[in-house]
PAKELUM-685021 format. One record per residue (C-alpha): residue in three letters; z, x, y. Coordinates in steps of 0.1 Angstrom, whole numbers. Layout:
BEGIN
LOVO residuo     w     u     v
LOVO     ALA     Z     X     Y
...
***
This chain:
BEGIN
LOVO residuo     w     u     v
LOVO     MET     0     0     0
LOVO     ILE     8    28    24
LOVO     ALA   -26    44    17
LOVO     LEU   -43    11    24
LOVO     PHE   -24     9    57
LOVO     LEU   -33    44    68
LOVO     ASP   -71    44    65
LOVO     PRO   -77    17    92
LOVO     LEU   -56    37   117
LOVO     TYR   -86    60   120
LOVO     PHE  -104    31   138
LOVO     TYR   -80    36   167
LOVO     LEU   -92    72   174
LOVO     PRO  -119    62   200
LOVO     ILE  -104    54   233
LOVO     ILE  -117    43   267
LOVO     ASN  -105    60   299
LOVO     GLY  -103    43   333
LOVO     ASP  -132    62   348
LOVO     THR  -159    50   324
LOVO     CYS  -159    74   296
LOVO     MET  -152    75   259
LOVO     GLY  -128   100   243
LOVO     ILE  -109   107   211
LOVO     ASP   -71   104   206
LOVO     TYR   -65   138   190
LOVO     GLY   -27   133   187
LOVO     LEU   -32   101   166
LOVO     GLY   -59   118   146
LOVO     ILE   -36   147   136
LOVO     TRP    -8   123   126
LOVO     VAL   -30   101   105
LOVO     THR   -46   131    88
LOVO     LEU   -13   146    78
LOVO     ALA     0   112    65
LOVO     ARG   -32   106    46
LOVO     THR   -32   140    30
LOVO     VAL     2   132    15
LOVO     THR   -12   100     0
LOVO     ASP   -42   119   -13
LOVO     ILE   -18   141   -33
LOVO     PHE    -6   110   -51
LOVO     PHE   -42    99   -59
LOVO     PHE   -49   133   -74
LOVO     MET   -16   131   -94
LOVO     HIS   -28    97  -106
LOVO     VAL   -61   113  -118
LOVO     ILE   -42   140  -137
LOVO     ILE   -18   116  -153
LOVO     LYS   -47    94  -166
LOVO     PHE   -61   125  -183
LOVO     ARG   -28   126  -203
LOVO     THR   -23    88  -208
LOVO     ALA   -27    76  -244
LOVO     PHE   -47    44  -251
LOVO     VAL   -50    19  -279
LOVO     ALA   -82    23  -299
LOVO     PRO  -103    -9  -295
LOVO     SER  -113    -9  -331
LOVO     SER   -77   -10  -343
LOVO     ARG   -68   -42  -324
LOVO     VAL   -82   -66  -349
LOVO     PHE   -50   -65  -370
LOVO     GLY   -16   -57  -357
LOVO     ARG    -7   -41  -325
LOVO     GLY   -34   -13  -327
LOVO     ASP   -33    24  -331
LOVO     LEU   -23    47  -302
LOVO     VAL   -48    75  -296
LOVO     MET   -29   106  -284
LOVO     ASP   -57   132  -288
LOVO     PRO   -61   149  -254
LOVO     ARG   -98   155  -260
LOVO     ALA  -105   119  -269
LOVO     ILE   -84   107  -239
LOVO     ALA  -104   129  -216
LOVO     ILE  -138   118  -230
LOVO     ARG  -129    81  -227
LOVO     TYR  -116    86  -191
LOVO     LEU  -146   105  -180
LOVO     LYS  -169    78  -193
LOVO     THR  -150    49  -177
LOVO     GLU  -129    52  -145
LOVO     PHE  -130    89  -136
LOVO     ILE  -158    86  -110
LOVO     VAL  -141    58   -91
LOVO     ASP  -107    74   -92
LOVO     LEU  -122   107   -79
LOVO     ALA  -140    90   -51
LOVO     ALA  -107    73   -41
LOVO     ALA   -88   106   -42
LOVO     LEU  -112   128   -22
LOVO     PRO  -102   136    14
LOVO     LEU  -135   124    26
LOVO     PRO  -124   110    60
LOVO     GLN  -105   141    69
LOVO     ILE  -135   163    62
LOVO     MET  -161   142    79
LOVO     ILE  -140   133   109
LOVO     TRP  -127   167   118
LOVO     SER  -160   184   112
LOVO     THR  -175   159   136
LOVO     ILE  -147   162   162
LOVO     SER  -150   199   162
LOVO     LYS  -186   195   173
LOVO     VAL  -179   170   200
LOVO     ASN  -173   197   226
LOVO     LYS  -207   212   217
LOVO     VAL  -229   181   215
LOVO     ARG  -206   160   238
LOVO     SER  -210   128   218
LOVO     ALA  -178   108   213
LOVO     ASN  -200    79   202
LOVO     HIS  -213   100   173
LOVO     ALA  -177   107   163
LOVO     ASN  -170    70   164
LOVO     HIS  -198    62   140
LOVO     THR  -187    90   117
LOVO     VAL  -151    76   117
LOVO     SER  -163    41   107
LOVO     LEU  -187    54    81
LOVO     ALA  -161    78    65
LOVO     VAL  -133    52    63
LOVO     LEU  -156    25    49
LOVO     LEU  -171    48    23
LOVO     GLN  -137    55     8
LOVO     TYR  -119    23    15
LOVO     ILE  -140     4   -10
LOVO     PRO  -132    26   -41
LOVO     ARG   -95    27   -30
LOVO     ILE   -93   -11   -30
LOVO     TYR  -111   -11   -64
LOVO     VAL   -85    13   -78
LOVO     MET   -53     0   -62
LOVO     PHE   -56   -38   -66
LOVO     PRO   -59   -37  -105
LOVO     LEU   -31   -11  -105
LOVO     ASN   -11   -34   -83
LOVO     ARG   -16   -63  -107
LOVO     ARG    -4   -43  -136
LOVO     ILE    27   -31  -118
LOVO     VAL    36   -67  -108
LOVO     LYS    30   -80  -143
LOVO     SER    51   -52  -158
LOVO     THR    81   -53  -134
LOVO     GLY    80   -90  -126
LOVO     VAL    88   -82   -89
LOVO     ILE    74  -115   -77
LOVO     ALA    91  -137  -103
LOVO     LYS   126  -122   -99
LOVO     THR   135  -140   -67
LOVO     ALA   117  -163   -43
LOVO     TRP   123  -142   -13
LOVO     SER   109  -110   -30
LOVO     GLY    77  -129   -39
LOVO     ALA    74  -143    -3
LOVO     ALA    80  -108    11
LOVO     TYR    53   -93   -12
LOVO     ASN    27  -119    -3
LOVO     LEU    35  -115    34
LOVO     LEU    30   -78    31
LOVO     LEU    -5   -84    17
LOVO     TYR   -12  -109    45
LOVO     ILE    -1   -84    71
LOVO     LEU   -23   -57    54
LOVO     ALA   -53   -80    57
LOVO     SER   -45   -87    94
LOVO     HIS   -41   -50   100
LOVO     VAL   -75   -42    86
LOVO     LEU   -91   -71   105
LOVO     GLY   -75   -61   138
LOVO     ALA   -85   -24   135
LOVO     SER  -121   -34   126
LOVO     TRP  -122   -57   157
LOVO     TYR  -110   -28   179
LOVO     VAL  -136    -3   168
LOVO     ALA  -163   -29   171
LOVO     SER  -151   -37   206
LOVO     ILE  -154     0   216
LOVO     GLN  -189     1   202
LOVO     ARG  -198   -30   222
LOVO     GLN  -186   -14   254
LOVO     ARG  -206    17   246
LOVO     GLU  -237    -3   240
LOVO     CYS  -234   -19   274
LOVO     TRP  -229    15   290
LOVO     GLU  -260    30   273
LOVO     ARG  -282     1   283
LOVO     GLN  -271     3   320
LOVO     CYS  -275    41   319
LOVO     ASP  -311    37   306
LOVO     ARG  -318    13   335
LOVO     GLU  -304    37   361
LOVO     ARG  -322    66   346
LOVO     ASN  -355    48   347
LOVO     HIS  -353    30   380
LOVO     THR  -331    51   403
LOVO     HIS  -333    85   419
LOVO     SER  -310   114   415
LOVO     PRO  -282   117   407
LOVO     SER  -293    96   377
LOVO     CYS  -273    86   347
LOVO     SER  -271   110   318
LOVO     PRO  -258   100   283
LOVO     THR  -233   129   285
LOVO     PHE  -216   112   315
LOVO     LEU  -203    86   291
LOVO     ASP  -182   111   272
LOVO     CYS  -149   123   286
LOVO     ALA  -158   159   279
LOVO     THR  -179   159   312
LOVO     ARG  -151   141   331
LOVO     ASN  -146   166   359
LOVO     THR  -181   180   363
LOVO     PRO  -197   178   398
LOVO     ALA  -228   160   385
LOVO     ARG  -208   133   369
LOVO     ASN  -186   129   399
LOVO     ALA  -216   124   422
LOVO     TRP  -231    99   397
LOVO     LEU  -198    80   395
LOVO     LYS  -199    73   433
LOVO     ILE  -232    54   431
LOVO     THR  -234    39   397
LOVO     GLN  -231     2   390
LOVO     LEU  -218     8   355
LOVO     LEU  -183    -6   362
LOVO     THR  -196   -39   377
LOVO     LYS  -225   -44   353
LOVO     CYS  -204   -38   322
LOVO     ASP  -173   -58   333
LOVO     ALA  -162   -81   304
LOVO     LYS  -148  -106   330
LOVO     ASN  -184  -113   341
LOVO     ASP  -208  -118   312
LOVO     GLU  -239  -125   333
LOVO     ASN  -254   -90   326
LOVO     PHE  -240   -84   291
LOVO     GLN  -223  -107   267
LOVO     PHE  -192   -92   250
LOVO     GLY  -184  -124   230
LOVO     MET  -153  -121   209
LOVO     PHE  -148   -85   220
LOVO     ALA  -142   -94   257
LOVO     ASP  -104   -96   252
LOVO     ALA  -102   -59   244
LOVO     PHE  -112   -51   280
LOVO     THR  -100   -81   300
LOVO     ASN   -65   -73   286
LOVO     HIS   -70   -35   289
LOVO     VAL   -63   -30   252
LOVO     ALA   -88    -1   250
LOVO     GLU   -69    18   277
LOVO     ALA   -33    11   265
LOVO     ILE   -10    35   246
LOVO     PHE   -13    34   208
LOVO     ILE    18    12   202
LOVO     ASP     7   -15   225
LOVO     LYS   -29   -13   213
LOVO     TYR   -19   -15   176
LOVO     PHE     4   -45   179
LOVO     TYR   -21   -64   201
LOVO     CYS   -49   -58   174
LOVO     LEU   -24   -67   146
LOVO     TRP   -16  -100   165
LOVO     TRP   -53  -106   170
LOVO     GLY   -59  -102   133
LOVO     LEU   -30  -125   123
LOVO     ARG   -41  -152   148
LOVO     ASN   -77  -153   136
LOVO     LEU   -69  -149    99
LOVO     SER   -45  -178   102
LOVO     SER   -71  -200   119
LOVO     TYR  -100  -187    97
LOVO     GLY  -118  -175   128
LOVO     GLN  -121  -210   143
LOVO     ASN  -110  -199   177
LOVO     LEU  -134  -170   180
LOVO     MET  -156  -171   211
LOVO     ALA  -185  -154   194
LOVO     SER  -216  -144   213
LOVO     ALA  -250  -158   204
LOVO     TYR  -267  -130   223
LOVO     GLU  -280  -111   192
LOVO     ALA  -294  -143   176
LOVO     ARG  -311  -154   207
LOVO     LEU  -324  -118   213
LOVO     GLU  -340  -118   178
LOVO     GLU  -355  -153   185
LOVO     TRP  -369  -140   218
LOVO     ARG  -384  -109   201
LOVO     ILE  -401  -131   175
LOVO     ARG  -415  -153   203
LOVO     ARG  -426  -123   223
LOVO     LYS  -444  -109   192
LOVO     ASP  -462  -143   187
LOVO     THR  -472  -142   224
LOVO     GLU  -486  -106   220
LOVO     GLU  -506  -117   189
LOVO     TRP  -519  -147   207
LOVO     MET  -530  -127   237
LOVO     SER  -547  -102   215
LOVO     HIS  -565  -129   195
LOVO     ARG  -577  -146   227
LOVO     GLN  -587  -112   242
LOVO     LEU  -570  -118   275
LOVO     PRO  -577   -92   302
LOVO     PRO  -550   -65   305
LOVO     GLU  -539   -77   340
LOVO     LEU  -533  -112   326
LOVO     GLN  -514   -98   296
LOVO     GLU  -492   -78   319
LOVO     ARG  -484  -109   340
LOVO     VAL  -475  -129   309
LOVO     ARG  -452  -101   298
LOVO     ARG  -435  -100   332
LOVO     PHE  -429  -137   331
LOVO     VAL  -415  -137   296
LOVO     GLN  -392  -108   305
LOVO     TYR  -381  -125   337
LOVO     LYS  -374  -158   320
LOVO     TRP  -353  -141   294
LOVO     ARG  -332  -123   321
LOVO     ALA  -327  -156   340
LOVO     THR  -319  -179   311
LOVO     ARG  -309  -156   281
LOVO     GLY  -332  -178   259
LOVO     VAL  -314  -211   266
LOVO     ASP  -336  -242   272
LOVO     GLU  -314  -258   299
LOVO     GLU  -337  -288   304
LOVO     SER  -335  -299   267
LOVO     ILE  -297  -294   267
LOVO     LEU  -293  -316   297
LOVO     LYS  -316  -343   283
LOVO     SER  -294  -346   252
LOVO     LEU  -263  -355   272
LOVO     PRO  -253  -389   285
LOVO     LEU  -265  -400   319
LOVO     ASP  -232  -399   337
LOVO     LEU  -223  -364   322
LOVO     ARG  -258  -352   331
LOVO     ARG  -254  -363   367
LOVO     GLN  -221  -345   371
LOVO     ILE  -235  -313   356
LOVO     GLN  -265  -315   379
LOVO     ARG  -243  -321   409
LOVO     HIS  -222  -291   400
LOVO     LEU  -252  -268   395
LOVO     CYS  -274  -279   423
LOVO     LEU  -254  -295   451
LOVO     ALA  -241  -263   467
LOVO     LEU  -276  -247   465
LOVO     VAL  -294  -277   479
LOVO     ARG  -270  -279   508
LOVO     ARG  -282  -243   517
LOVO     VAL  -315  -259   526
LOVO     PRO  -311  -269   563
LOVO     PHE  -331  -301   559
LOVO     PHE  -309  -313   530
LOVO     SER  -277  -305   548
LOVO     GLN  -285  -335   571
LOVO     MET  -284  -360   542
LOVO     ASP  -255  -380   529
LOVO     ASP  -239  -374   494
LOVO     GLN  -255  -404   478
LOVO     LEU  -290  -392   486
LOVO     LEU  -283  -356   477
LOVO     ASP  -269  -368   443
LOVO     ALA  -302  -386   436
LOVO     ILE  -322  -356   445
LOVO     CYS  -300  -332   425
LOVO     GLU  -304  -354   395
LOVO     ARG  -341  -349   395
LOVO     LEU  -344  -312   404
LOVO     VAL  -356  -288   377
LOVO     SER  -355  -251   375
LOVO     SER  -386  -231   384
LOVO     LEU  -392  -194   377
LOVO     ASN  -422  -174   392
LOVO     THR  -430  -138   389
LOVO     LYS  -447  -115   414
LOVO     ASP  -483  -124   425
LOVO     THR  -481  -159   410
LOVO     TYR  -498  -186   431
LOVO     ILE  -475  -216   434
LOVO     VAL  -503  -237   451
LOVO     ARG  -536  -229   468
LOVO     GLU  -550  -244   500
LOVO     GLY  -569  -276   492
LOVO     ASP  -553  -281   457
LOVO     PRO  -532  -312   451
LOVO     VAL  -495  -308   456
LOVO     ASN  -475  -320   426
LOVO     GLU  -440  -307   436
LOVO     MET  -418  -295   464
LOVO     LEU  -402  -261   459
LOVO     PHE  -367  -252   473
LOVO     ILE  -362  -214   471
LOVO     ILE  -329  -200   458
LOVO     ARG  -338  -164   457
LOVO     GLY  -369  -143   462
LOVO     GLN  -398  -144   488
LOVO     LEU  -430  -164   490
LOVO     GLU  -460  -158   513
LOVO     SER  -473  -190   528
LOVO     SER  -507  -187   545
LOVO     THR  -534  -211   558
LOVO     THR  -569  -210   573
LOVO     ASN  -565  -246   587
LOVO     GLY  -590  -260   563
LOVO     GLY  -613  -230   563
LOVO     ARG  -617  -230   601
LOVO     THR  -635  -199   614
LOVO     GLY  -613  -174   631
LOVO     PHE  -580  -190   621
LOVO     PHE  -554  -174   599
LOVO     ASN  -516  -180   598
LOVO     SER  -491  -163   574
LOVO     ILE  -454  -166   571
LOVO     ILE  -427  -154   547
LOVO     LEU  -405  -181   530
LOVO     ARG  -370  -169   519
LOVO     ALA  -339  -183   503
LOVO     GLY  -332  -217   519
LOVO     ASP  -368  -224   528
LOVO     PHE  -391  -249   511
LOVO     CYS  -428  -255   505
LOVO     GLY  -449  -284   494
LOVO     GLU  -437  -306   523
LOVO     GLU  -470  -325   523
LOVO     LEU  -455  -343   493
LOVO     LEU  -426  -358   514
LOVO     THR  -450  -372   540
LOVO     TRP  -470  -387   512
LOVO     ALA  -439  -402   495
LOVO     LEU  -427  -418   527
LOVO     LEU  -459  -437   532
LOVO     PRO  -454  -473   519
LOVO     THR  -492  -476   511
LOVO     SER  -496  -441   495
LOVO     CYS  -521  -442   467
LOVO     LEU  -519  -425   433
LOVO     ASN  -539  -395   446
LOVO     LEU  -516  -366   455
LOVO     PRO  -519  -350   489
LOVO     SER  -539  -318   493
LOVO     SER  -520  -286   502
LOVO     THR  -526  -272   537
LOVO     ARG  -513  -238   527
LOVO     THR  -516  -211   500
LOVO     VAL  -483  -201   486
LOVO     LYS  -479  -169   466
LOVO     ALA  -448  -152   452
LOVO     LEU  -442  -117   467
LOVO     ASN  -415  -109   441
LOVO     GLU  -395  -127   414
LOVO     VAL  -386  -161   427
LOVO     GLU  -360  -186   414
LOVO     ALA  -362  -221   428
LOVO     PHE  -356  -258   423
LOVO     ALA  -386  -280   419
LOVO     LEU  -388  -317   429
LOVO     ARG  -418  -334   412
LOVO     ALA  -440  -359   429
LOVO     GLU  -430  -389   408
LOVO     ASP  -393  -381   412
LOVO     LEU  -397  -378   450
LOVO     LYS  -416  -410   452
LOVO     PHE  -389  -428   432
LOVO     VAL  -362  -414   455
LOVO     ALA  -382  -425   486
LOVO     LYS  -385  -460   473
LOVO     GLN  -349  -464   462
LOVO     PHE  -332  -448   492
LOVO     LYS  -343  -460   527
LOVO     HIS  -323  -431   543
LOVO     LEU  -353  -409   539
LOVO     HIS  -373  -432   563
LOVO     SER  -349  -426   592
LOVO     LYS  -363  -410   624
LOVO     LYS  -335  -385   625
LOVO     LEU  -343  -371   590
LOVO     GLN  -381  -371   597
LOVO     HIS  -376  -351   629
LOVO     ALA  -353  -327   611
LOVO     PHE  -379  -323   584
LOVO     ARG  -406  -315   609
LOVO     TYR  -385  -290   626
LOVO     TYR  -378  -271   594
LOVO     SER  -413  -275   581
LOVO     HIS  -434  -244   585
LOVO     GLN  -465  -266   584
LOVO     TRP  -454  -285   615
LOVO     ARG  -442  -253   632
LOVO     THR  -476  -238   627
LOVO     TRP  -493  -268   643
LOVO     GLY  -467  -268   672
LOVO     ALA  -471  -231   679
LOVO     CYS  -509  -233   679
LOVO     TYR  -507  -264   702
LOVO     ILE  -486  -245   727
LOVO     GLN  -509  -215   725
LOVO     VAL  -540  -235   730
LOVO     HIS  -528  -260   757
LOVO     GLY  -497  -246   771
LOVO     GLY  -507  -209   771
LOVO     GLY  -541  -214   786
LOVO     VAL  -560  -200   755
LOVO     GLU  -592  -217   745
LOVO     GLU  -591  -234   711
LOVO     GLY  -620  -214   698
LOVO     ASN  -600  -182   703
LOVO     CYS  -569  -194   684
LOVO     ARG  -568  -166   658
LOVO     TRP  -532  -153   653
LOVO     ASN  -507  -143   627
LOVO     TRP  -472  -158   623
LOVO     GLN  -457  -124   625
LOVO     GLY  -474  -118   659
LOVO     LYS  -446  -113   685
LOVO     ARG  -462  -134   712
LOVO     VAL  -465  -166   693
LOVO     TYR  -432  -162   675
LOVO     ILE  -412  -156   707
LOVO     MET  -429  -186   724
LOVO     LEU  -420  -208   694
LOVO     LYS  -384  -197   694
LOVO     PHE  -382  -204   732
LOVO     TRP  -399  -237   731
LOVO     LYS  -385  -250   697
LOVO     VAL  -370  -282   713
LOVO     LYS  -402  -287   733
LOVO     VAL  -422  -284   701
LOVO     ILE  -403  -313   684
LOVO     ILE  -409  -336   714
LOVO     VAL  -446  -327   715
LOVO     VAL  -450  -333   678
LOVO     ARG  -433  -367   680
LOVO     ASP  -452  -379   710
LOVO     HIS  -485  -367   696
LOVO     HIS  -478  -384   663
***
């Protein structure tokens, strides 16, 4: 039992220091190695004794109690043919040899993670034959001595000891898996920094405590985002799953006594509940599903012989969608919920973001709830055209993050071009709102007056034409003059018309020479100065 308790203690050798590095607890390693060497001596004694232990000949068991074979040669031959290999594998000091040979090289190769893998492999390789040897031996001892049957408390204490042993093994395995999960996050973030940032870039050696006080690592530590990106309290960038407790409760950085009893408690708790309270991460399953889907997409693009530039855009979109959703189909999940619950979730997700749009901030809660209920997520990668000038508009887009370029030639007018940048809080597709507010609007969708193109990765909410038409019919608030004036003020389409009107009529410029860019300082400053005047002109003109 002591031997089975000692081996999992090797799993506690890897430690995490507070300044983002992995090291080895040498003091614990020495103590466990000495204790395990003592138990190894008993295993070797067990092998020697079995070479001298007589046995009953199987052929003599037919009648009577059987003949006892005491010939040393016959005993040795029988033992070598049956149990010797397993007993020898259980007695070899394999973990001590593999672990300390690896630890002695850590200072040379500077890879505590390599030592961690070696620890796990060495212990697992020898723990299996030890269990195979010791549990049959344990049953024979119990049967011979009757330790469980003597008194009730002795049997209860013995079974409790086995239960604690199982919890000890489970807790230690959870700890070493948690350390490996943290290391995996570090390595992924390190690869990103090395590929996308300039010097001082991340080096894998910086993740080991052997380089703790080097100048290069200290310079990198000042600019790295490793601590924030690999914070178990925030799983947006990396899912720790059931291993998050090891870092949110600072188990990996605690002293050995606190660490051991926490892991033992974790093992007891989850063994008692059969793992029902585990918050396991579905990250790996979804990642594999995404890889299969990406492979299918690659095969389809190759089969259809898509041009390389189109294939690259498809790959960018698939990658961006994975980063944004982690493979979760939010729309299908929401549709499966009851209506009232779906409304509350949509309100929680969308209301604060919708209020960031200045036009929506003027609406009451009832109207905003109706709009939030019908908003859907929209993801667009760089160089994607949301809509082109002259195409039918089928949705309004409200930007959460990213930038869009909105440009117009005013219906292809010669010498006219206007371009603006839409950012978080802006919207496009406002032609749809004007169309929805008309009581006699036909089924034909309005044509877009602008071309809208994504300048980078854009995340937005989309309000489809049929949903907007439904909201406009059900809620008369949208028909109020105040909201319509606010809409025109925040609409870049109306601003463009107002600025051009001022430049043509108020600025003394002939209409035929009205060629300008929205970024032009002259027109921009005039619009800012005359913004109240623009609203009045638009209203009177309309």
